[in-house]
N, C-alpha and C positions, 0 to 999 in steps of 0.2 A: 675130292674134298674142296679143292679150290673153287670148283664150280658151285658147291653147296654154300660155301662162305660168300661167294660173290652173289649168289641168289639171295641169301639172307640179307646181305648188305643192301642190295637193290630193293628188297622188299621193305626193309626198315626205312630206307631213304624215301621210298614212294609213300609210305604211311606218314612220314614226317612232312612230306611235301603236301599231301592231302590235308593234313591237319592245319598246316600253314595256309593253305588255300582256303579252307573253311573259315579260318580266323580273318583272312583278308576279305572274304566275302561278307562276313558279319560287319567288319569295320566299314566297308564300302556302303553297306545298307544304313549303318548308323550315320555316316557322313551325308548320304543322300537325304535322310530324314531331317538331319540338322540343317542341311543346305536349304530345304524347302521352308523350314521354320525361320531361318535367317532371311530368306527372300520375302516372306510375309511380313516380318518385322521391318525390313528395309522399305517395303511398300507403305507400311503404316507411318514410318518416320518421314517418308517423302510426302505423304498426304498432309501430315502435321506441318511440315516445312512450308508447303504451298499455302495452307490455311494461315499460317503465321505471316507469311509474305503478303497475302491479301489483306490481312488485318493491319499490318504495318502500313501498307499503301493507303488504306481507308483512313487510318488514324492521321497520317501525314496530310491527306487532303482536307480532313476535318479541321486539323490544326491550322492549315493555310487559310481556310475560310474564316475561322474565328479570328485569326490575326488580321485579316483584311477588314473584318467587321469592326474589330477593336480600333484599328487604324482610322477607319471612317468616323467612328464615334469620337475618337480623340480630336480629329480635325473639326468636327462639328462643335465640340466643347470649346476648342480654341477659338473658333469663329465667334461663338456666343460670348466668350470672355472678352474678346476684342471689342465686340459691339457694346457690351456692358461697360467696359473701361472707357470707350469713347463717349457713351451717354453720361457716365459718371463725371468725366472731365467737363462735358458740356454743362451739366447741372452745377458743378462747382463754379464754372465761369459765370453762369447766370446768377448764382447766389452771391458771388463776389460783386457782380455788377449791381444787383439789387441792394446789397448792403451799402455800396457807395452812393447809390441814388437816395436811399433812406437817410444816410448821413448828411448828404447834401440838402435834402428837404428839411431835416431837423435844423441844420445850420441856417437855412433861409428863414425858417420859422423863428429861430432864436434872434436872428438879425432884425426881423420885422418887430418881434416882441421888444427887443432892446430899443429900437427906434421909437416905438410907441411909448415905452416907459421913459425914455429920454425926453420926449416932448411933453409928458405929463407934468403937472405941478408936483413938487416933492411930497406934499401932504397927501395927495390923491394916490400917488405911487406907493407911499408908505402904507396907506390903508389897504390897498389891494394886495401888496406883497405880504402883509401881516396875516392875511386870510389864507394864503397859499401854503402848500407843503413846504417845509424848510429847504429841502433839497432843490425844489423847482425855483423857489424865490432866490436862493443863493446862485443858481445857474444864471438867472436873469441879471442879477446884480453883478456877477462876474463879467458879463458882456458889456456893462456900462463903463463910462469914464469914471475914474476915481473921485473926481469932484462931485459928479452927480450921485454916486453911491454914498458919499459922505453926507450930502444934503438929505437924501432919502432916509438914511439910517438915523439921522438926527430928529426926524419927524416921527419915528417909530417908538413904540413902547421899548423901554430899555432892555427888558428881558428878551424880547423877540430880536432886537437889534444885536444883542450879544450872542445869541444863538446863531444868527445868520453870519456874524463876523467869524465865529469859530469854524463854521463850515467853509467860509471863504478862505480862511488861512490854511486849511488842510490841503 
């Protein structure tokens, strides 16, 4: 009987071991299938990583080229601005010089005109100044000596003389 019990025990144990072995075999097959899927997925991820790395490198190179181009353009713009500024300063100096020359010429003209009117007889000067624009006549009179102005104004029409006197006072 012990032998029979032992035989039953060994048989049951063997059947349990076979069943466990079958389950282990199924698990191993599942793991192998899953492993190949994971390897394929890993390869796909690696390819994407390489593509992303290449894209990043290309983007960085493009960015460097654009930055260099922008830098060159900025330098060109700064050079042009410097040139424009220099030309502007030159033009301003010329304008100022021209204005001074024009002012000097006007003063010389006025001096000559004043000398001419100072040498004229009072009646003739009064006649000529009466025909001129009031502002111009007043400018000439203001450059003359007060005694000469008084003599010329006394020979003018009273209305014109008062008009010129008001301009001279201002």
